[in-house]
C-alpha positions in Angstrom: 85.4 100.4 103.8 85.7 97.1 101.9 87.4 94.4 103.7 89.6 92.0 101.8 90.6 88.4 101.9 94.2 87.5 102.8 96.3 86.7 99.7 95.6 83.1 98.7 97.3 81.6 95.7 94.7 78.9 95.2 91.9 81.5 95.3 93.8 83.6 92.9 94.2 80.6 90.5 90.4 80.1 90.7 89.8 83.8 89.8 92.2 83.7 86.9 90.7 80.4 85.7 87.2 81.9 85.8 88.1 84.9 83.6 90.9 83.7 81.3 88.3 83.0 78.5 87.5 86.7 78.2 88.8 88.6 75.2 91.3 91.2 76.6 91.2 89.4 80.0 94.2 91.2 81.5 92.3 94.1 83.0 89.3 92.1 84.2 91.7 89.6 85.9 93.6 92.4 87.6 90.4 94.1 88.8 89.0 90.8 90.1 92.1 90.0 92.0 92.3 93.5 93.5 88.6 93.4 94.4 89.2 90.1 96.3 92.5 90.8 98.0 92.8 94.6 97.9 95.9 94.6 95.8 97.7 92.5 93.2 100.3 90.3 94.9 103.5 89.7 93.1 102.6 86.0 92.9 99.7 86.9 90.6 102.0 88.1 87.9 103.3 84.6 86.8 99.8 83.2 87.2 98.3 85.8 84.8 101.3 85.6 82.5 101.0 81.8 82.2 97.2 81.8 81.8 97.2 84.5 79.1 100.5 83.6 77.4 101.9 87.0 78.1 105.4 87.9 79.4 105.7 88.7 83.1 106.9 92.2 81.9 103.7 92.8 80.0 101.6 91.9 83.1 103.8 94.0 85.4 103.7 96.8 82.9 99.9 96.8 82.9 99.8 96.8 86.7 102.3 99.7 87.0 100.7 101.7 84.2 97.2 102.0 85.9 97.4 104.1 89.0 94.4 102.3 90.7 96.2 99.0 90.9 98.1 98.4 94.1 101.1 96.2 94.6 100.7 96.2 98.4 97.7 95.9 100.7 95.8 99.2 100.9 95.7 101.4 104.0 92.6 101.2 106.2 91.3 104.4 104.6 91.7 105.7 101.1 90.7 109.3 100.4 90.8 110.4 96.7 90.8 114.2 96.5 89.8 115.8 93.3 92.3 118.3 92.1 90.8 119.1 88.7 90.1 122.7 87.5 86.6 123.0 89.0 87.7 121.8 92.4 90.9 123.9 92.2 88.6 127.0 91.6 86.7 126.0 94.8 89.8 125.6 97.0 91.1 122.1 96.8 94.7 123.3 96.9 93.9 125.0 100.2 92.7 121.6 101.5 96.0 120.0 100.4 97.9 122.6 102.3 95.7 122.2 105.4 96.2 118.5 105.4 99.9 118.9 105.4 100.0 121.7 108.0 97.3 120.7 110.5 97.3 116.9 110.0 100.8 116.1 108.8 99.3 114.2 105.9 101.0 114.4 102.5 98.9 113.9 99.4 100.2 111.1 97.1 103.0 110.1 99.6 101.5 107.8 102.1 103.9 105.4 103.8 103.0 101.7 103.6 102.1 101.4 107.3 100.0 104.6 107.3 96.3 104.1 108.2 95.2 106.6 105.5 96.3 107.4 102.0 95.2 110.6 100.3 95.5 110.4 96.6 95.0 112.9 93.8 92.4 112.2 91.2 91.5 114.5 88.3 87.7 114.7 88.3 85.2 112.8 90.2 82.3 114.1 88.1 80.9 116.1 91.0 82.1 119.6 89.8 79.1 121.5 91.0 79.6 120.4 94.5 83.4 120.8 94.7 85.8 120.4 96.2 85.0 116.7 96.1 86.5 113.6 97.7 85.9 109.9 97.3 86.3 108.3 100.7 86.4 104.5 100.7 84.3 104.6 97.6 81.7 107.1 98.9 81.5 110.4 97.0 81.5 113.5 99.3 80.9 117.0 98.0 81.6 120.5 99.4 84.5 119.2 101.5 86.0 121.8 103.8 89.3 121.6 105.6 87.9 120.4 108.9 85.7 117.7 107.3 88.5 116.4 105.2 90.9 116.2 108.2 88.2 114.4 110.2 87.7 111.9 107.3 91.4 111.3 107.3 91.5 110.7 111.0 88.5 108.3 111.1 89.6 104.8 111.6 87.4 102.3 109.9 87.5 98.5 110.6 90.8 96.7 110.7 92.8 96.3 107.5 93.1 93.0 105.8 90.9 90.0 106.6 87.3 89.6 105.5 
C-alpha cells in the first residue's frame, strides 16, 4: 500500500504552484494532492480556488463529483471490487454477500476508522479473469470468497505517514 505524507499546507502550496500553469489544471492538481497526502484536505479548496480563480464551490464540486477523490485520509487497505456485468456473471454478488455475512464488511459503507474499505467499481478491464478486485492498486483476478475475505483482513503498514 502507498504511504502518504501528513497534510502540510506549505507542501500543498508547492504542489499547486507547480501545476497551476497547466490548461485545465483542476484535475491534475487534485490528483497530485491526493497522491501526496492520500486525500484532499479541506484546506486545499481555498488554495486551489485562489490559484485557478475559481469559486470554492467549483473546486468542492469537482472533488465531490469524482468518486476517487477522498476528503479524509484513506483506510489502511482499499479493495475495489468489480461489480460490472462480466463479474456479476462470475459471482461477484455472492462475494459481496459473503463479505457481509462472514466478515461483517459492508461494500461502499466503510466507517472512517475502519482499517479496510471495500468499494464498488464498474469494470477493471479484467473480464476474462473475473470476479476481479483491485487491492491497494494491485489487480487480482478470479477472486473467490475466502481470498477476498483474507485480503480484507490483511493489515498492511500503518496508515498515514511516509
